[in-house]
C-alpha positions as CSV (number, residue, x, y, z in Angstrom):
1,X,-2.4,-44.2,3.0
2,X,1.2,-43.1,3.5
3,X,0.5,-39.8,1.6
4,X,-2.6,-39.2,3.7
5,X,-0.6,-39.7,7.0
6,X,2.1,-37.4,5.8
7,X,-0.5,-34.8,4.8
8,X,-2.1,-34.9,8.2
9,X,1.3,-34.6,9.9
10,X,2.2,-31.6,7.7
11,X,-1.2,-29.9,8.4
12,X,-0.8,-30.4,12.2
13,X,2.7,-29.1,12.0
14,X,1.6,-25.9,10.2
15,X,-1.3,-25.4,12.6
16,X,1.1,-25.7,15.6
17,X,3.6,-23.3,14.1
18,X,1.0,-20.6,13.5
19,X,-0.6,-21.2,16.9
20,X,2.5,-19.5,18.3
21,X,1.5,-16.3,16.4
22,X,-1.7,-14.2,16.8
23,X,-2.4,-11.2,14.6
24,X,-4.9,-8.5,15.7
25,X,-7.0,-7.7,13.7
26,X,-7.2,-11.1,12.1
27,X,-7.6,-9.6,8.6
28,X,-6.0,-6.3,7.6
29,X,-4.9,-4.2,4.7
30,X,-1.4,-2.8,4.3
31,X,-2.7,0.5,5.7
32,X,-4.0,-0.9,9.0
33,X,-2.1,-1.1,12.2
34,X,-1.5,-4.7,13.1
35,X,-0.4,-6.2,16.5
36,X,1.7,-9.3,16.4
37,X,1.6,-11.5,19.5
38,X,4.4,-14.0,19.5
39,X,4.8,-17.0,22.0
40,X,8.4,-18.0,21.9
41,X,7.8,-21.1,24.0
42,X,9.1,-24.2,22.2
43,X,11.3,-22.1,19.9
44,X,14.9,-21.4,19.8
45,X,14.2,-18.1,21.7
46,X,12.4,-19.7,24.7
47,X,13.3,-18.0,27.9
48,X,14.8,-14.9,26.3
49,X,13.9,-11.6,27.9
50,X,14.4,-9.6,24.7
51,X,13.1,-10.4,21.2
52,X,13.7,-8.5,18.0
53,X,11.6,-8.9,14.8
54,X,13.2,-9.5,11.5
55,X,10.5,-8.8,8.9
56,X,10.2,-9.2,5.2
57,X,7.5,-8.6,2.6
58,X,6.1,-10.5,-0.4
59,X,7.6,-13.9,0.4
60,X,7.6,-16.1,-2.6
61,X,5.9,-13.7,-5.0
62,X,8.7,-11.2,-5.8
63,X,9.1,-7.5,-5.2
64,X,9.8,-8.0,-1.5
65,X,11.8,-5.9,0.9
66,X,13.3,-6.2,4.4
67,X,11.5,-4.0,6.9
68,X,13.0,-0.6,7.4
69,X,13.2,-1.4,11.1
70,X,15.4,-4.5,10.8
71,X,18.8,-3.0,11.2
72,X,21.7,-5.4,10.7
73,X,21.4,-9.2,11.4
74,X,24.2,-8.9,14.0
75,X,22.8,-5.8,15.6
76,X,19.0,-5.4,15.3
77,X,17.5,-1.9,15.4
78,X,15.8,-0.9,18.6
79,X,12.8,0.0,16.6
80,X,12.4,-3.8,15.9
81,X,12.3,-4.7,19.6
82,X,9.1,-6.4,20.8
83,X,7.3,-5.5,24.0
84,X,7.5,-8.2,26.6
85,X,4.0,-9.1,28.0
86,X,4.9,-12.1,30.1
87,X,7.6,-14.8,30.4
88,X,7.5,-16.0,26.7
89,X,4.9,-13.7,25.2
90,X,5.9,-10.6,23.2
91,X,3.9,-8.1,21.1
92,X,4.8,-5.7,18.3
93,X,2.7,-3.1,16.4
94,X,3.3,-2.0,12.8
95,X,1.6,-0.7,9.6
96,X,2.7,-2.4,6.4
97,X,3.2,0.6,4.2
98,X,5.5,2.3,6.8
99,X,7.2,-0.9,7.9
100,X,8.4,-1.8,4.5
101,X,8.5,1.5,2.7
102,X,6.2,0.1,0.0
103,X,2.9,1.3,-1.4
104,X,-0.4,-0.6,-0.9
105,X,-0.3,-1.7,-4.5
106,X,3.1,-3.3,-4.0
107,X,2.4,-5.2,-0.8
108,X,0.9,-8.7,-1.0
109,X,2.1,-10.5,2.1
110,X,4.7,-10.4,4.9
111,X,6.6,-12.8,7.1
112,X,8.9,-12.5,10.1
113,X,11.0,-14.3,12.7
114,X,12.0,-13.5,16.2
115,X,15.7,-13.2,17.0
116,X,18.2,-12.0,19.6
117,X,19.7,-8.6,19.0
118,X,23.0,-10.1,17.9
119,X,21.4,-12.8,15.7
120,X,22.9,-15.8,17.6
121,X,19.4,-17.1,18.5
122,X,16.2,-17.1,16.4
123,X,12.8,-18.7,15.9
124,X,11.7,-20.3,12.6
125,X,10.1,-18.1,9.9
126,X,6.4,-17.4,10.3
127,X,5.0,-16.8,6.9
128,X,3.2,-15.8,4.8
129,X,0.5,-13.5,6.2
130,X,-1.6,-11.9,3.5
131,X,-2.6,-8.2,3.2
132,X,-6.2,-7.8,2.2
133,X,-6.7,-5.6,-0.9
134,X,-7.9,-2.1,-0.2
135,X,-11.6,-1.6,-0.4
136,X,-12.6,1.7,-1.9
137,X,-15.5,3.8,-0.9
138,X,-17.6,4.8,-3.9
139,X,-17.2,8.5,-4.7
140,X,-17.6,10.8,-7.6
141,X,-13.8,11.1,-7.9
142,X,-11.3,8.7,-6.4
143,X,-7.7,7.5,-6.8
144,X,-6.0,4.1,-6.5
145,X,-4.0,3.3,-4.5
146,X,-5.1,5.6,-1.7
147,X,-1.5,6.1,-0.6
148,X,1.4,6.3,-3.0
149,X,4.7,8.0,-3.8
150,X,5.6,9.7,-7.0
151,X,7.2,6.6,-8.5
152,X,4.0,4.5,-8.3
153,X,1.5,3.9,-11.0
154,X,-1.7,5.9,-10.1
155,X,-5.2,5.6,-11.5
156,X,-7.7,8.4,-11.2
157,X,-11.4,7.7,-11.6
158,X,-14.6,9.6,-12.4
159,X,-17.9,7.9,-11.4
160,X,-20.3,9.8,-13.6
161,X,-23.3,8.0,-12.0
162,X,-22.4,9.6,-8.7
163,X,-22.1,13.1,-10.1
164,X,-24.4,15.7,-8.5
165,X,-23.7,18.5,-10.9
166,X,-26.0,18.4,-14.0
167,X,-23.2,19.3,-16.4
168,X,-21.0,16.4,-15.1
169,X,-23.9,14.1,-15.5
170,X,-24.2,15.1,-19.2
171,X,-20.5,15.4,-19.9
172,X,-19.0,13.4,-22.8
173,X,-15.7,13.2,-24.7
174,X,-14.0,13.0,-21.2
175,X,-10.4,13.8,-20.7
176,X,-8.1,14.5,-17.8
177,X,-5.7,17.4,-16.9
178,X,-2.8,16.5,-14.6
179,X,-0.6,19.1,-12.8
180,X,2.5,18.0,-10.8
181,X,4.1,20.0,-8.0
182,X,7.5,19.7,-6.4
183,X,8.0,18.8,-2.7
184,X,9.3,22.3,-1.7
185,X,7.9,24.0,1.4
186,X,6.1,26.3,-1.1
187,X,5.3,23.9,-4.0
188,X,5.6,25.1,-7.5
189,X,4.3,23.5,-10.7
190,X,6.8,21.1,-12.4
191,X,4.6,20.2,-15.3
192,X,1.0,20.1,-16.6
193,X,-0.5,17.7,-19.1
194,X,-3.9,18.5,-20.6
195,X,-6.5,16.7,-22.7
196,X,-5.3,13.2,-21.7
197,X,-7.9,10.8,-23.1
198,X,-9.7,8.9,-20.3
199,X,-10.5,5.2,-20.6
200,X,-14.2,4.4,-20.6
201,X,-14.3,1.5,-18.2
202,X,-18.1,1.2,-18.3
203,X,-21.0,3.4,-19.3
204,X,-20.6,5.6,-16.2
205,X,-17.0,5.0,-15.1
206,X,-13.9,6.7,-16.6
207,X,-10.3,6.3,-15.6
208,X,-6.7,7.4,-16.4
209,X,-3.6,5.5,-15.3
210,X,-0.1,7.0,-15.3
211,X,3.4,6.9,-13.8
212,X,4.7,10.5,-13.4
213,X,8.2,9.9,-14.6
214,X,6.9,8.3,-17.8
215,X,4.4,11.1,-18.4
216,X,6.6,14.1,-17.7
217,X,10.3,15.0,-17.6
218,X,11.5,15.7,-14.0
219,X,14.4,18.1,-13.7
220,X,17.5,16.6,-12.1
221,X,17.1,16.3,-8.4
222,X,13.4,17.1,-8.4
223,X,11.0,15.1,-6.2
224,X,7.3,15.5,-6.5
225,X,5.2,16.4,-3.5
226,X,1.7,16.3,-4.9
227,X,-0.4,16.4,-8.0
228,X,-3.9,17.5,-9.0
229,X,-6.3,16.0,-11.5
230,X,-9.4,17.4,-13.2
231,X,-11.8,15.6,-15.5
232,X,-12.9,17.7,-18.5
233,X,-15.3,17.3,-21.4
234,X,-18.2,18.8,-23.3
235,X,-21.9,19.2,-23.1
236,X,-24.5,20.2,-25.7
237,X,-26.1,23.6,-25.4
238,X,-29.6,24.5,-26.5
239,X,-28.5,24.7,-30.2
240,X,-26.8,21.3,-30.1
241,X,-23.3,22.8,-30.2
242,X,-20.5,21.4,-28.0
243,X,-19.6,23.5,-25.0
244,X,-16.6,22.8,-22.8
245,X,-17.2,21.9,-19.2
246,X,-15.1,20.5,-16.3
247,X,-15.2,19.0,-12.9
248,X,-13.5,20.2,-9.8
249,X,-9.7,20.1,-9.3
250,X,-8.8,17.3,-6.9
251,X,-5.4,17.4,-5.1
252,X,-3.4,14.3,-4.0
253,X,-0.3,14.5,-1.7
254,X,2.3,11.9,-2.2
255,X,3.3,9.8,0.8
256,X,7.1,9.5,1.4
257,X,8.1,5.9,1.8
258,X,11.6,5.9,3.2
């Protein structure tokens, strides 16, 4: 009975805590813009005219970072300042990938607290709020994650069942060609890797996963700005001989996560 009462008290306490926070939309991915509405009534910040957010990612799961907008605890950045709506109600808009400088594949959840600019007053932590996984739109060619920088693991996919070209529908012995470009104003090729054997995920789905710096050697000081990928293979001609064929070249620009 005692355990049941304690459980009810804990549940009501958690419900009250999160009632002070509203997120819009209620569910979101790390690439969606989210509006936080915070009611500082009954918190250590009640009555304050200015509230700054101190945000952090991946609470309790590892791989977390403080938000790029945090500044210093004793002097919050102005980019972390919330908008005052009424006496104790404040709002703030952010997008996970830009707020934390992490790719969608790295972001699992986030948390935050409200504080005075100098850090002498604060609310309790509000956490964790989960990012929904990204949902891909079926396409002949796609990449995961949709946004990434050149240090991330990337996976390129070929959905053969969605191919409209007859040669691609018949293609077998499927491989991938990857070409990497630097981030100069006029990009130049840094490296190309050909005939990388694709993984057959299913009868009609092929993929290849890679981390650039493990696949190629980057010259000192070089940053990648984009890469292209092309699925290649063979088809049978009228005599039964193998004839090379290939899909289109698809280009992906890296996102800069500061």
